[in-house]
Each structure stands twice: as structure tokens, then as C-alpha cells.
C-alpha positions in Angstrom: 0.0 -0.2 0.2 1.3 3.7 -0.9 3.1 5.5 1.7 -0.5 7.9 3.3 2.0 11.3 2.6 5.2 12.3 0.9 7.8 13.7 2.7 6.3 17.0 2.2 2.9 15.7 4.1 0.6 16.7 1.6 -1.2 13.5 0.5 -4.3 13.0 1.8 -4.6 10.5 5.6 -7.1 7.5 5.2 -8.2 7.7 8.7 -10.3 4.6 7.8 -7.2 2.2 6.2 -6.1 -1.1 8.4 -3.0 -0.2 8.4 -3.6 3.1 10.1 -2.0 2.3 13.5 1.6 1.9 11.6 1.5 5.1 10.5 0.3 6.7 13.1 4.1 8.6 14.7 3.8 9.0 11.1 1.0 11.0 10.6 1.7 12.2 14.5 5.3 14.2 12.7 3.5 15.7 10.1 1.5 17.4 11.7 3.2 18.6 14.0 5.2 20.5 11.5 2.1 22.3 10.3 1.9 25.9 11.6 -0.5 26.2 15.0 -3.5 26.0 14.0 -2.7 24.4 10.9 -2.5 20.6 12.1 -5.7 21.3 14.0 -7.5 22.0 10.5 -5.6 19.1 8.9 -7.3 17.2 11.1 -10.5 18.1 11.0 -11.1 17.5 7.5 -9.4 14.3 8.0 -12.2 13.7 10.4 -15.6 15.1 8.1 -13.3 12.6 5.4 -13.3 9.8 8.0 -17.1 10.0 8.6 -18.4 10.1 5.1 -16.6 7.1 4.6 -18.0 5.2 7.7 -21.3 5.0 5.7 -19.9 2.4 3.9 -19.1 0.2 7.0 -22.0 -1.5 9.2 -24.3 1.0 11.1 -22.2 2.3 14.0 -19.1 1.0 13.3 -16.2 3.2 13.6 -12.7 1.7 12.1 -9.5 2.4 13.8 -11.7 4.2 16.6 -8.8 4.3 19.4 -6.7 5.8 16.9 -8.7 8.4 15.6 -9.3 9.6 19.4 -5.7 9.3 19.9 -5.3 11.8 17.4 -8.0 14.3 18.4 -6.6 14.3 22.1 -3.5 15.4 20.4 -3.9 17.9 17.6 -7.4 18.9 18.9 -7.0 19.0 22.7 -3.0 19.0 22.6 -3.3 16.7 25.6 0.0 14.4 25.9 -0.1 11.1 25.0 2.7 8.0 25.1 5.4 10.3 25.7 4.8 12.6 22.5 4.0 16.4 24.1 2.3 18.6 21.6 2.5 22.3 21.7 1.4 23.9 25.2 -1.3 26.2 24.8 -2.0 29.3 26.0 -5.3 31.3 26.2 -4.8 33.4 23.0 -4.1 29.4 21.8 -7.3 27.9 22.8 -9.6 30.7 21.7 -7.9 30.3 17.9 -8.8 26.7 18.2 -12.4 27.5 19.3 -13.3 30.1 16.5 -11.2 27.8 14.0 -14.1 25.0 15.1 -16.3 27.3 14.5 -15.7 28.2 11.2 -15.1 24.4 10.6 -19.0 23.3 11.8 -20.1 26.4 9.7 -18.8 25.2 6.4 -21.6 23.9 5.5 -21.0 20.2 4.8 -23.2 17.3 5.3 -25.3 18.1 9.2 -25.2 14.3 9.7 -21.6 14.1 9.1 -20.6 17.9 10.9 -22.4 16.5 13.8 -20.6 13.2 13.5 -17.5 15.1 13.8 -19.1 16.9 16.8 -19.9 13.5 18.7 -16.4 12.5 18.0 -14.9 15.8 20.2 -17.5 16.0 23.0 -19.8 13.0 22.9 -19.9 10.6 26.1 -21.7 8.2 27.9 -24.9 9.8 29.8 -23.5 7.6 32.6 -20.4 8.9 32.2 -18.8 12.1 33.1 -16.9 13.3 29.8 -12.9 14.1 30.1 -12.6 17.6 31.8 -10.6 19.1 28.5 -12.9 17.7 26.3 -16.0 19.3 28.7 -14.1 22.4 29.1 -13.2 22.7 25.2 -17.1 22.3 24.8 -18.3 25.4 27.1 -16.5 27.5 25.4 -16.8 26.8 22.2 -20.8 26.7 23.6 -20.8 30.1 24.8 -19.1 31.3 21.1 -21.6 30.3 19.3 -24.5 31.9 21.4 -22.2 34.9 20.9 -21.3 35.3 17.8 -24.8 33.1 16.3 -23.0 30.0 15.0 -26.1 28.0 13.9 -24.0 25.0 12.9 -22.9 24.7 16.8 -25.9 25.7 18.4 -27.5 22.7 16.2 -25.2 20.2 16.9 -25.4 21.1 20.7 -29.3 20.5 21.0 -28.4 17.2 19.3 -26.1 16.5 22.1 -28.2 17.4 24.6 -30.9 16.2 23.6 -29.3 12.5 23.3 -27.9 13.5 26.6 -31.7 13.4 28.5 -30.4 16.2 31.3 -27.5 13.8 32.7 -25.3 15.3 34.8 -22.8 16.1 32.0 -25.6 18.4 30.1 -26.4 20.0 33.3 -23.2 21.1 33.8 -22.8 22.4 30.3 -26.0 24.7 31.5 -25.0 25.4 34.6 -21.4 27.0 32.3 -23.5 28.8 30.0 -26.0 30.2 32.7 -23.2 31.6 34.4 -21.8 33.0 31.4 -24.4 34.7 30.7 -26.8 35.4 33.7 -24.1 36.0 36.9 -20.6 37.4 35.1 -21.8 39.0 32.8 -25.6 39.5 32.5 -25.2 42.4 29.9 -25.1 39.4 27.9 -28.2 37.9 28.3 -29.3 39.3 24.8 -27.2 36.8 22.9 -28.8 33.9 24.9 -32.1 35.3 24.1 -31.4 35.5 20.5 -31.0 31.9 20.1 -34.6 31.4 19.9 -34.0 33.2 15.8 -31.2 31.8 16.0 -31.3 28.2 16.8 -35.4 26.8 18.1 -33.9 23.4 19.2 -31.0 24.8 21.0 -33.4 27.2 23.3 -35.8 24.1 23.8 -33.4 21.8 25.1 -31.4 24.4 26.9 -34.6 25.2 28.6 -35.5 21.7 29.3 -31.9 21.3 31.1 -31.9 24.7 32.9 -35.7 24.0 34.4 -34.2 20.3 35.6 -30.8 21.6 36.9 -33.0 24.5 39.2 -36.4 23.3 39.4 -37.3 19.7 39.3 -40.4 18.6 39.4 -40.2 17.5 42.8 -39.7 20.9 43.6 -36.2 23.2 44.0 -33.5 21.6 44.6 -31.6 22.3 47.9 -28.1 21.9 46.3 -28.7 24.5 44.0 -29.6 28.3 43.9 -32.7 29.4 43.3 -33.5 29.5 39.2 -31.9 33.2 38.3 -34.0 36.3 38.0 -33.1 37.0 34.7 -33.1 33.5 33.6 -36.8 33.3 34.5 -37.7 36.5 32.6 -36.2 35.0 29.6 -37.9 31.7 29.6 -41.2 33.6 30.3 -40.0 35.9 27.5 -39.7 32.5 25.0 -43.0 31.4 26.3 -45.0 34.2 25.2 -43.3 34.5 21.8 -43.3 31.3 20.8 -45.8 29.0 22.4 -43.9 25.8 21.2 -40.3 26.9 22.2 -41.2 24.0 24.9 -42.4 21.3 22.3 -39.3 21.7 19.5 -37.9 18.6 19.8 -41.5 16.9 19.6 -42.7 18.6 16.9 -39.6 18.4 14.9 -37.5 15.2 16.4 -33.9 16.3 16.4 -31.9 13.3 14.4 -30.6 10.2 15.8 -26.9 9.7 14.9 -24.9 6.6 15.7 -22.3 7.6 19.0 -18.7 7.7 18.1 -17.7 8.0 21.8 -20.7 5.8 23.6 -20.0 2.5 22.3 -23.0 1.2 23.8 -25.0 3.9 22.3 -27.6 5.5 22.8 -29.4 4.4 19.9 -30.3 1.2 21.8 -32.0 3.4 24.0 -36.1 3.6 24.2 -36.5 5.9 21.0 -38.8 8.4 22.0 -38.1 9.7 25.7 -38.4 13.2 25.5 -38.0 15.3 28.2 -39.5 18.5 28.1 -39.2 21.8 30.6 -43.3 22.0 30.7 -43.6 20.4 34.4 -40.8 22.5 35.7 -42.2 25.4 34.7 -45.4 24.9 36.0 -43.5 24.3 39.5 -41.5 27.5 38.9 -44.9 29.1 37.8 -46.6 27.9 41.1 -44.0 26.8 44.0 -41.4 29.6 43.0 -43.2 32.7 44.6 -43.4 31.2 47.4 -40.3 29.3 47.8 -38.9 33.7 46.6 -41.2 34.6 49.5 -39.9 32.5 52.2 -36.0 33.8 51.3 -37.0 37.3 50.5 -40.5 38.7 51.6 -43.9 39.1 49.5 -43.9 39.0 45.6 -43.3 42.5 44.4 -44.8 44.1 41.4 -42.9 42.7 38.6 -42.1 39.3 40.5 -46.1 39.3 40.0 -46.2 40.1 36.6 -43.1 37.1 35.4 -45.1 34.7 37.8 -48.5 35.8 35.7 -46.7 36.1 31.8 -45.3 33.0 32.9 -49.0 31.3 33.6 -49.9 32.4 30.4 -47.1 31.1 28.3 -47.7 27.4 30.0 -51.4 27.8 28.7 -50.7 28.5 25.7 -48.1 25.6 24.9 -50.8 23.5 26.1 -53.1 24.7 23.9 -50.7 24.8 21.4 -50.0 20.7 22.3 -53.5 20.0 21.6 -53.4 22.0 18.3 -50.7 19.4 17.2 -52.1 16.6 19.0 -55.7 17.1 16.7 -53.4 17.4 13.3 -52.7 21.1 13.0 -50.1 20.3 10.7 -50.7 16.6 11.2 -48.0 15.7 9.0 -45.0 17.6 11.4 -45.6 14.8 13.9 -44.6 12.1 14.0 -47.9 9.3 15.2 -45.4 7.7 17.7 -45.1 10.6 19.5 -48.6 11.7 19.2 -48.5 9.6 22.9 -46.1 12.2 24.2 -48.0 15.0 23.5 -50.9 13.4 25.3 -48.8 13.0 28.7 -47.3 16.4 28.9 -48.0 16.4 32.3 -48.3 13.3 33.8 -49.9 12.7 37.0 -46.8 11.9 38.7 -45.4 15.4 37.9 -48.7 16.7 39.2 -48.5 15.1 42.6 -44.6 16.1 42.8 -45.4 19.1 42.3 -48.1 19.5 44.9 -45.9 17.6 47.3 -43.5 20.6 46.7 -46.5 23.0 47.4 -47.5 21.5 50.7 -43.6 21.0 51.3 -42.5 24.7 51.1 -45.8 26.0 53.4 -44.7 23.8 55.7 -40.9 24.2 56.1 -41.6 28.3 55.5 -44.1 28.2 58.3 -46.7 30.1 55.5 -50.4 30.5 56.2 -52.7 28.3 54.1 -55.1 31.4 53.4 -52.2 33.6 52.9 -52.6 36.0 49.7 -49.6 34.1 48.7 -50.6 30.3 48.8 -54.1 31.4 47.2 -52.7 33.3 44.4 -50.4 29.7 43.7 -53.2 27.7 44.2 -54.9 29.8 41.7 -52.4 29.0 39.0 -52.3 25.7 39.7 -56.0 25.2 39.2 -55.5 26.5 35.9 -52.9 24.7 34.9 -55.0 21.9 35.9 -58.3 23.3 34.4 -56.3 23.7 30.7 -54.5 20.4 31.0 -57.7 18.2 31.1 -59.5 20.4 28.4 -57.0 20.3 25.8 -55.8 16.0 26.9 -52.5 17.0 27.9 -53.0 14.9 31.0 -53.1 11.2 30.8 -54.7 11.7 34.5 -57.8 11.3 34.9 -60.2 13.2 36.4 -60.4 10.5 39.4 -57.1 10.7 40.0 -56.8 14.3 39.6 -59.2 14.9 42.8 -57.0 11.9 45.0 -53.5 14.0 43.7 -55.0 18.1 45.1 -56.1 16.0 49.0 -54.5 17.3 51.2 -54.0 21.0 49.1 -55.3 24.1 51.3 -58.7 25.0 50.5 -59.3 27.0 47.4 -62.2 28.3 45.7 -61.4 27.8 42.3 -59.5 24.3 42.5 -62.5 23.2 44.3 -65.2 24.6 41.2 -62.9 22.8 38.8 -62.6 19.9 41.0 -66.0 19.6 41.7 -67.4 20.5 38.0 -64.9 17.3 36.7 -66.1 15.4 39.2 -69.9 15.7 38.0 -68.3 15.1 34.6 -67.1 11.6 35.6 -70.7 10.8 37.3 -72.8 11.4 34.5 -70.5 10.2 31.9 -70.5 6.7 34.1 -74.0 7.3 34.5 -74.9 7.4 30.6 -72.9 4.4 30.5 -74.3 2.4 33.4 -77.7 2.2 34.3 -77.0 1.8 37.8 -75.9 4.7 39.9 -72.9 6.0 40.8 -70.8 8.2 42.6 -67.5 9.9 43.2 -66.5 11.7 46.4 -64.4 14.7 46.5 -62.4 14.2 49.2 -60.0 17.6 50.1 -59.4 20.5 52.7 -63.1 21.9 52.9 
């Protein structure tokens, strides 16, 4: 077989050839002789060609995977390997590589090929913490992509976040981005805000992971700070500008590409495990004001307006899901995902919100009849009413009564559940001549 390259190192390198391991020292020397960062760009171009050729192999088969990973460590991340010590990167060098990556992913090559390269660089199993040097560069790359509106990087990051399924890796990435844009330089928040115009899928996945990080469906996490006020405002604005932002990945599922790094492969896991930010947003809207009341005192007028607009966005999202469920537009919703739209708020989601609500009241020694408590219950009641009316919850009306058992007395919630109870009884009486009843068991 002919040599990979002549002495000038100008001939192409075929990373899929079977004799690659014997050529590794030769390739490393040739790349090492190139001026920085040309070695990195050369390797990235080889990677694109590598994944094009991988399409000729069985699905998920990546020849010379370990050798290719070593080359990436040496000439993208510049990590020492087996006695070979590459250039030591300065802060300016690292910035050059980040800019080069943005340029490379924006070259217009096939989207699946570009994601395969992205996955080779930054992919990892959901159950394994990504190596520090790769993860550090990923955080820097995504932060720059948000600032410069690099669509290709944001698209690839959206797929990465979706495949990670709110793992520790994805939550850590989102935490880093929140720190960059909401805490350290809040003036740059407008760049994050604009991602809905640049890449809706990224905004959807970012919001899902951020809500998971700060407000899980079982309530505010005690180990982290509350959702930053400016981030709450941002999510509220997103919801009111785009009623389907929470369900973009359901409306338009992200592509599934075999993973270079995850040898087990997420492709072997359940096909449709779509997480949504909606349960966490409901929890934020209902329990968040009480959490803030416990730490800061009563809501300001501005905070009240934010939570009211957040509630409006949540209700509009449920109505939008109903339209999709009815098939408007039908061709954009895969048939197998319709069930997901019918369970945006599960019985378990609602039960945990109720548990969180009661826990915050008890821990904060808040009176059940306090105005803030009643306002939160009114918000919860409206979500329950619209979820039942739109069919976006699998929770039965009888189960809803049981879930809300133990909540403080609230007129609107009592009215909604009583009405639901009457509808259930009427439907059962129509189906059977035997008289039936369903008691409403709540604290009144």
C-alpha cells in the first residue's frame, strides 16, 4: 500500500485504512511540523472525510476508533500522549481553536457528518462524566457560538443535549452557560435570548436542562440556588413569543446519529424519551413564588407580572399541543409521538408539584390562607383545568381529585375538581343504569 503522504505531508490521510496504527508516528510528525493551528484544521478535514467513508461500513462501525481518538487528543485538545508532548496551549491559542471550530462547523458540509465530528470531539455516555479537557472546550465553544450566533454549533449542541437526556454532563454544560450569561456578564443575556431566532432546538433543549437543574418536578433542589431572576424573565419571554418552544423537539424530532464516543450507543435506548421543560415550568410558576416568599418576603409587582406571564405562556403551550395532537399541522408530528403530547403533564408530575407545594408551606411556616398561597393555587388550578380540557395529561379526573387531596382550601380548585367530578359521574351514569358517585375528598 502506498504511503499516506510524501515527505512534504501533502497527500491525503485515510483514517479508515487498516494499517493506520503503523502509520500513527508518521502522521503525528507530519501534523507536528505544521504551523499552529493548521494541524488542527487538517485533522478536522480528515475527520469529515473519515465519517463520510464510515457510511460504507455497518451502522455504528467506526474503524480505528481508538487511534482516531488519540489524534483528536493530540491535535485538537493538545493533550500529551505516550511520550509525545504537543504544543502547550496559551489562552490565546485556545481561543484560536474555538474560532477555528466555529469556522469548521459552518463550512456547509452534510449535517449528519458535522454532528459525527462534533460527537467524536465532545460525545460521551450519559452515565460517564466527560473528560475535563474535552468538556472545558465544549463549554467555551458553545458560549462563543451563542455570542456569534453560530447556527451549526448550536444545532449540534441541541442534538448533544437531547442525547444526554438531562444527564450530569448536560446539566453541567447548562450551568456553565447560565454562569456566563446570567451571572458573570448579565449584559450579554441578549445573545442567549436571540437563540430562539437562530436555533429553536437549542433554546428548547437549553430550557429543558436549565429547568431540570434549578426546578425539578419534585420541587426546588436544596443543593443549588434558585432560578436566577433574569433567566426566569428570559424563559417567560420565550414562552410568550413562541408557544411551541417547549415542544419543538416533539414537533420536529432531532436526528438520531450513531455515536462515535458512546460505544453502548443511545440508539439502543428507548426511541422516544422526550423530556420537556413544561412540568418544571409549572412547578416554577406555582411553587417558585412561595420559595421566594420564604427567603425574600412578599412578591414585588414586577415578580407578580413575571409569574402571571409565565402562567399565560404555559397555558398557551398546552393549547398549542392540543392543536398538534389534533393534526394541525398533522404532517409535522410523527404518529409515534402523539402519546407524548397526551402526557406533557403526567400524574406523577402533578403529584410531585403538590408535594413540593405543601412542603414549602410547612417549611416556611406560611399560612394556608395567605394571599400568596391562594394566588399560587389559582395558578395551579388554571393549569389543571387547561390540561384536562386539552387532553395533554393522562391523569384521569378521578386521579386529579386524589392528587389534590390535602391542598389548602381554594375556591377555584374546588370548583374545577367538583365540575370534573360531575362530568365523570355523568359519563358513567350514561354508560350504566346503575347509580354511581365519586366523592371529592379535599380539605374544605
